[in-house]
Structures are given as structure tokens and as C-alpha cells.
N, C-alpha and C positions, 0 to 999 in steps of 0.2 A: 605577440607576447603581451599579456595583460599586466598592467601595473599592479604592484602589490599595494594593499591598503596601508595607510599610515597607522602606526600604533597609537592607541589612545593614551594621552598623558593625563595623569591626575595629580593635582596639587592640593592636598588636604588642608594646607595652611590658608588657602584662599576660600575654602568652602564656607567658613563661618561668615564671611563678608559678602558672599554671593558671587555669582558668575561675573567674569570680567572685572573683578575688583583689583585694586592695587594694594600693595603692602603698606603704603604710607598714606596718612590722612592729608586732606587739603591744607590744613594748617601747617603740617610738617613741610610740605612741598613749598608753600609760599614763604615760610620762614627761611628755608634754605636758599630760595631765589633772592630774597632780600639780603641775606648775608653775602651771597656771591656778588650782588650788585654793589654793595658797599665796598667790598674788597677790590672790585674793578675800578670804582671811582677813585680809590686811594692810589692805584697804580696805573691810572690812565696814561696812555702814551699817545703823543701826537706825532704823526709822521712829518718829518722835515727832510730837506736835502741840503747838504753842504758839500762843497768841493774841497778836497784835501790835496795837498801836495803829495807827490809819490813818497817822499821820505816820511811824511806823517802817517800815511797808510801803512808803510812798513813798520813804523814805530808801534802802531796799534797791534799789529800782528806779533811783534816782538814782546810786547806787554802780555798779550794773551799766552804766548808760548812760555814766557818766564813764570807767569802765574801757575800754569799747569805743571810745568816740569820741576820748578824749584820750590813752589809753595803749596803744591797739592790742590790748587783751586781747579776743580773740574768743570763746573757749570758756569762758565763766563763767556759772554759773547761780545762782539765788537760794539754793539749799541750800549751795553752796560759799561764798557771801558770808557767810551766817549762821554757818556752821561756823567760818570763819576769824575772824569777829568774836568769837565765843564763846571760842575758843582764845586769842586775843590778850587778851581781857578777863581770862581766868584768869592768863595770864602776867604781866600788869601788876599784878594783885591780889597775886600771890605775891611779885613783886619790890618793889612800892612799898608794900604793906600799907595803912596808914591814909591814905596820900597818893594812893591810886589813885582813879580816877574812880568806880568802883563803890561804894567806901566813902562817898565824898562824895555820891553819888546817893541812897544808901539810909539814911543816918543822919539823925537829926533835928538839923539844924544851922540 
């Protein structure tokens, strides 16, 4: 059985720029790549590993579940929760100093 020939596709919007042309100019592409690079730099993540106690892992899952069910937050992951918690812990440590929960947690009292 012989193979059928492929149909010829014609894209009139490309004809004015010549064969094998793209729809965007080089300047448009480089501008988009620069914008993407700047966005990635602002949100760059570094992979690190920390060991959590079992109850802390369960707490992260509980936070995720509560955010979804009771507050309608759909797109949240464990990394985002841990990151937000660490940044908030730093903020309260800087603002409250000795009265912060971190100081209370890690001092011999």
C-alpha cells in the first residue's frame, strides 16, 4: 500500500516575509527573553534541604489544607508555605527581638 502524499499547507501571512520566516522580529524575541530573565532573577530559588520533625511536616500539610478549604487559596505548595513562614519568623524576630517566639523557643527559660 502506497503512502498518501501530505497536503500542502499555505500560510499567506508568512509570504510577505519570505519562506521560513517567523512572525516576530529579532528585537521582539530578544526583548521577551530579557523580560523573562529579569522575572526569573527576581524569583530565583535555591534548592536547600532541611530536616523537619514529623509534627512540623504534618503542620505544613494542615496549613495547606486549611488554606485550600477555608480560605479558597488553590495554588499553594509546601515550599511557598515554608518560605512564607521563614520570612515571617525573621520579620517578627527583627521587630520584637527578645519577645519573639523564636527567642522564646530557643532560649533556656
